[in-house]
C-alpha positions in Angstrom: -10.1 8.0 -43.6 -12.9 10.1 -42.4 -12.7 8.8 -39.0 -8.9 9.0 -38.6 -9.4 12.6 -39.9 -11.7 13.5 -37.2 -9.4 11.5 -34.7 -6.7 13.4 -35.5 -8.2 16.7 -35.4 -9.1 16.4 -32.1 -6.5 18.5 -29.5 -6.9 16.7 -26.6 -6.1 13.2 -27.8 -2.6 12.5 -27.1 -1.3 10.6 -30.2 -1.2 10.4 -34.1 -3.1 7.9 -36.2 -0.9 6.7 -39.0 -3.2 5.1 -41.7 -2.3 1.6 -42.6 -3.8 -0.5 -45.3 -5.1 -3.1 -42.7 -6.5 0.3 -40.6 -4.3 2.8 -38.5 -1.7 2.8 -35.7 -1.7 5.0 -33.1 1.6 6.6 -32.0 1.8 8.3 -28.7 4.3 8.4 -25.7 3.2 6.3 -23.1 3.1 8.9 -20.2 1.3 11.1 -22.7 -1.5 7.8 -23.2 -1.7 7.4 -19.4 -2.2 10.9 -18.4 -4.7 11.4 -21.2 -6.4 8.2 -19.9 -6.0 9.0 -16.0 -7.7 12.8 -17.1 -10.6 11.4 -18.3 -11.7 8.5 -16.0 -11.7 10.3 -12.8 -14.1 8.8 -10.3 -15.0 11.5 -7.6 -15.3 10.5 -3.4 -18.2 13.2 -2.6 -17.4 14.5 0.7 -20.5 17.4 1.1 -21.0 18.1 4.6 -23.4 21.5 4.5 -24.9 23.4 1.4 -22.5 23.1 -1.0 -23.2 19.4 -1.5 -26.6 20.9 -3.0 -24.9 22.5 -5.7 -22.3 19.5 -6.2 -25.4 17.0 -6.5 -27.1 19.3 -9.4 -24.0 18.9 -11.2 -24.3 15.5 -12.0 -28.2 15.8 -12.3 -29.6 16.1 -16.1 -28.9 19.7 -16.8 -25.0 20.1 -16.0 -24.5 16.1 -16.3 -20.9 15.9 -15.1 -20.7 12.3 -16.7 -20.1 13.9 -20.4 -16.6 14.9 -18.8 -15.7 11.7 -17.8 -16.7 12.2 -14.2 -19.4 9.6 -14.3 -18.8 7.2 -11.5 -19.0 9.1 -8.2 -18.2 6.6 -5.8 -19.3 6.0 -1.9 -15.6 4.3 -1.3 -12.5 6.0 -0.9 -10.8 2.7 -2.2 -12.4 2.8 -5.7 -12.1 7.0 -6.0 -9.5 8.8 -7.1 -10.8 12.5 -6.7 -12.3 13.9 -3.4 -14.5 16.9 -3.8 -14.7 18.6 -0.3 -18.1 20.6 -0.3 -19.0 22.5 3.1 -17.8 23.1 6.6 -15.3 21.1 8.2 -15.8 20.7 11.6 -12.8 19.1 13.4 -14.4 16.3 14.5 -14.7 15.4 10.8 -10.9 16.5 10.5 -9.7 12.8 11.4 -12.4 11.2 9.1 -11.4 13.6 6.0 -7.9 12.5 6.9 -8.5 9.0 6.7 -10.5 8.9 3.8 -7.8 10.8 1.9 -5.4 7.9 3.2 -7.7 5.3 1.9 -7.7 6.5 -1.8 -5.2 4.7 -4.1 -2.2 7.1 -5.6 -2.8 9.2 -7.9 -5.4 10.9 -5.6 -6.7 14.8 -6.4 -8.6 16.9 -4.0 -11.1 19.9 -5.0 -11.9 22.1 -2.1 -15.4 23.7 -3.0 -16.8 26.7 -1.1 -15.5 29.5 1.5 -16.2 26.8 4.3 -13.9 24.0 2.5 -11.6 26.9 1.7 -11.2 28.9 4.8 -13.6 27.7 7.4 -16.3 30.2 5.7 -18.2 33.4 6.0 -20.0 32.6 8.9 -17.9 30.1 10.9 -14.7 31.4 10.3 -13.5 32.3 14.3 -15.3 29.5 15.5 -13.6 27.3 17.8 -14.7 23.8 16.4 -14.1 24.7 12.2 -11.0 24.2 10.6 -9.7 27.0 8.9 -9.5 25.3 5.3 -9.0 21.5 3.9 -5.6 22.4 3.1 -5.3 22.7 7.1 -5.6 18.8 6.9 -4.8 17.5 3.6 -3.4 18.7 0.5 -5.7 20.4 -2.3 -5.2 20.7 -5.9 -8.4 22.7 -7.1 -10.4 25.6 -5.2 -13.7 27.0 -6.0 -14.6 30.4 -4.5 -18.1 31.4 -3.7 -20.7 30.7 -1.3 -22.4 28.3 -2.4 -20.5 28.3 -6.0 -22.4 27.1 -9.0 -22.5 23.9 -10.8 -20.5 25.8 -13.5 -17.9 26.6 -11.6 -17.4 23.1 -10.3 -17.3 21.8 -14.0 -14.7 24.6 -14.8 -12.6 23.2 -11.6 -13.2 19.4 -12.7 -12.2 20.8 -16.6 -9.1 22.4 -15.4 -8.1 19.5 -13.0 -8.0 17.3 -16.0 -6.0 19.9 -18.4 -3.6 19.5 -15.4 -3.5 15.9 -15.7 -3.1 16.0 -19.3 -0.3 18.2 -19.3 1.9 15.5 -17.3 2.5 17.7 -14.2 3.4 16.1 -11.1 1.2 16.8 -7.8 3.2 19.5 -6.4 3.0 21.3 -9.5 -0.5 21.3 -9.7 -0.6 22.6 -6.1 1.8 25.4 -6.9 -0.4 26.5 -9.9 -3.3 26.3 -7.8 -1.9 28.5 -5.0 -0.6 31.1 -7.6 
């Protein structure tokens, strides 16, 4: 009985446990359960091209440990990932590679742009001919993390924000509209 009380108090679980004689029955909508499972098992594909990559790596370290939030398995293959974290400068030569990686990720797929270089071309290279003026010129971005470089706490906050948006059942277009506002 104590276990069911504990599970019912959790606000992030999308259902209700009804105690019965032989155990319990979970009542939920199928969409709510799918969105909850999706949001709690995001597998990031790392695309680190410069100094923001160091901050992204430290987010996986023991001090910050993003595996506590459901981002355990960082993948090196786009076919096994559903989230791409763009950390750093995107040069024109890397643009087609980023687009190809994004296209190889199965749907639903999400994108986080981390740092000033990934968002707008950066504070140092903004007017350079070889730098893309933001990842959203190549692929659609769901969550932006400002800073140069942003702290690991900011990446954790962005990942948790993305989880909340997925749990709410918003479509990718609605998530992008919220991130622009």
